[in-house]
C-alpha positions, 0 to 999 in steps of 0.5 A: 335096465341101464346095462340092458340099454347100453348093450342094445345101443352097442349092438345097434352101433355094431350092426350099423357099422356092419350094414354100412360096410355091406352097403359100401361093398355092394355099391361101389358101382352106381346104377347109371339109370339106363333107360328101358329100350336103350338102343346103341349102334357102334362101329367096331374095328378089330385089327382095322376091319369094321363091323356093326354092333347093335346093343339093346337094354331091357329092364326086368324083375327077378323076384325083388331084384331089378336087372339090366338085360343087355343084348349085343349082336354083331356078325361075329359075336352075340352076347346077352349080359345080365347085371344087377341094376343096383350094383352092376354086379354080373349075374350071367353072360351068355356068349355065342361066338360065330366062326367060319369053322364052328359056332361056340355057345357058352354061358357064365352064371355067377352063384353065391358071390361073396361081397368084397370088402376092400374099398379100392378093389373089385373082383369080376367074373368076366373080363369081356363085359367090363365096358358095361360094368364101368358105366356105373363107375363113380366118375370123379369120386374115385381116382383108382380101382384095383381089379381082380378076376375070379380064378386068379391064384394071386391072393395078396394084390391085384396087378390090373387097375383102372384110373380116372383120368379126366373129363374131356370133350372128344369127337367121334363120327364128326360129333363132339361128346363130353366124356369121362376118360378111364384108363385100364392097365397093369401096374408096375413094370409089366404095365410098360410092356403091355398096351393100355385100354382107354374108354370114354363114357358120356359125362351125363347119365346113363354114361354110355360108352362113346369110344374104346381103344385097346385089346379085345380081351386079355393082354395078347388079344387083337386090338379093337376100337369101338366108336359110337354111331347112334344112340336112341331109346326105343319103345 
C-alpha cells in the first residue's frame, strides 16, 4: 500500500512537471484581450509613400478554441490573420497582394505544430504577421526572446531576436501615448549591417500597435513606417 502510494505521488509529480512545461511552452505569449469589434486605422509609409490601412478584429469559436480573426485591408494588400486567442499562435494567414500587373492570392495554414519548449525561444510560421503576435508579448517580464522561423535549416541557434527596451511616451499624430518599446534585429556581427525594427505598443491592454519602423518584410525589403491614426470599438 505504501509502495503504491509512493508510485502514485511520484507519477503525479512527474505529470505536474510535464503539464507545467507544456503550459509554459504554449503560453509564452499572453492573450492581450483584444475586444471584439476593435477597429484601428493606420497610415503606412512605404519608402515614404503613404497609404491607409484599416484593421478589424472579430472573436470567433472553433470547437473548444477561441480565435482572433484580424482583417487588414489597404490599397495594395489584404490579409486575414487567424490566431489562437489564448496563446497568440498562428492558425492561418490569407494574403492577397494587389499589383498593377497581377493579383497574388496565397494562404498559409499551420497544421500539427509541435510545442517549442525553450523558455527564451519561439518559432514562427510567418514573418509578416509578427506585429500582431507581439501584442501578446509579456512586456516588462521578459528581456529578450530569440525568434526562429519554420523552414530554416539552422538547428542550434536563432540569430533573430527581440529585446524589450523600456516603457516610454511617444507622440504620434499630435497625440501622446504611453508605450512599451520592442527592438527586433539580428544578433552578433550581422546585426551591425542590417536595419533594426522598432515597434511601440500601447502600455495598457489590449496593447495595440502605435508605431512601427523597419523593413516591410525580411532584411532587404523596402523601409516601412506605420503610425496610428484612429482606434475604436465597433458593434
